[in-house]
N, C-alpha and C positions, 0 to 999 in steps of 0.2 A: 503494500500498500503506501504511495507516497504521500510525503504529506502536505497536503494542500490548504488553503483557507476555507474553502468547503468543507473539509473534513476538523477541521479545528474548530469552524461554526457549527458543526454536526456536537464534537463532542460536549463545548461548552454550553449549549441547550439542551443536551441530556446531562449532566451534572446539573443544570438548573432544575429541571425536570424533575430530578430524582433530589434535590433537598428540599423541592418547593412542596415534594408527598411528606416528606419530615418536619417540615416545618409548620403545616396547615392545623393538623391539631392541635398544636401548642399555640398559637396566634405569633408566631415568630415573622417578624420583619425579614424578607428576604432581599439581599444585598447583593448582587453579582458584581466586582469591582471592589469590594472593602465597603467598608463601613466607618462614614464620617461621623454620623449623629445617628441618632436612637430617637426612634418616634414614640416607642413603648416601651416594655419591660423586657423584651427578649427580641435578638435576630441572629441571623446567619449570614455571615458574608460569605464571598469565595473570590477569591484571581490568581491571575496567574506569575506563580513564582520566580519562575527560569526555566531555564532547561541544560542538562549536559551531555556531551557527548559520549555515548555508552560503548561504542564498538565500531569498527568496521568488518567488510569483508570485502572481497574483490567488487561487488556491484554496487555495495549501501551501506548508508550511514546510521545505527542504529541512535535513537536520540529518546531520550528521558525527559520528558516536563513536568515540571511541578507545580500542583492547583493548591494551595493555600484555603482550609477552610477553617472556619473561626465561628464558634458559637459564642450569644453575651447574652448573659441574666443579668439585669438589676440584681444587686443585693439588697434583700430586703432589709428595712428597719426594725426588724421586732425580733426580741427573744423568744418567739414560740417556738418551742423546741418543733412542734408539728408540722406548722410552715417551714420550717428551714429543713426537715425531714423529706417532707415533699418535693423540696428544689434540688435537695441531693439528688432524688430518685428521679425525677424531671431530665436532671442532667445526667445521669448515668443513662437514664433510657435513651435521650435524645442520643447520646454516644453511640449505644447499640444501633440507634435507625438508622444514623447517617451511614454507619460501615453496613448494615445489611441492605440497606438501598444502593450502595456503590458496587457491592460484591453481587447484588440481581440482575447488572448488566455491566459487567468486568471490560466491554469493548466498546462500550458505550454507543451503541449501535451501528458497531463496524466500522468507526471511526479512528479506532485504535488497534493496536495490537491487543493488549492487554493491559489490566490495571493493577496496583498498589496500593494499599494502605496503610500509612504510617503511624506510629505512633500515637495516642493522644495524651495531648498533655494540658492540665488544668494550670492558671494560676489566676491573678486578679488583673485590671486595668481600671482608667478612668476614660470616659467618655461622654462628649456632650448628649444632652438631650434637651427633645424639644427645637424650640426657634430661639432659642435664648444661647446664653453661656454658659450657662450652669452646667456643670460637669457631675458624675455620679459615678459611685466605684461598682463595676460590675464583674463578675465571674466572665470567665475566657474559657473556652474550650478548644486547642487547636489541634489541627490534625491536617497531615498533606495526604494527597492522591496524587500520586504518581504512574505518568500517562505512556506507558512505553510502546514506543514506533519502533517497529525493528527492520522497518523499510521506509525510514524517514527521507531518506534522499540519495536521489542514484545516482553512480559517480558515473560519470562517462568517460570511456578513454581519450 
């Protein structure tokens, strides 16, 4: 498969569709290209992070593209153990949901050869909310999706 703009667009649209299936039941704001500002309490963003040459054969260059996926949850201002436990379980469920959705279409509608999901890591960050300049602390879940293209570029003699 040759790495074309159409194949990249297909992969991008498929990632968006798969993530929207995870986002919808939990009321996530879906943001292709990264998150600058949260409109609500939850968001999922994804963006092209980069690529690396994986290897060469006599005819092809094999490339791995990295897409970063980030889910965010506004940290509630409560000490209620049940509310915090529910949020922890939602974060865990969302992690598994994203992974399951992406594994369910490993070649992204035949746009890539295969995909691999990196380790999910969690942290905190501050993001802007609404239309003002107020920043709030959020839980951040990051994972990388590696798009493997075994015939990304044809080498012409």
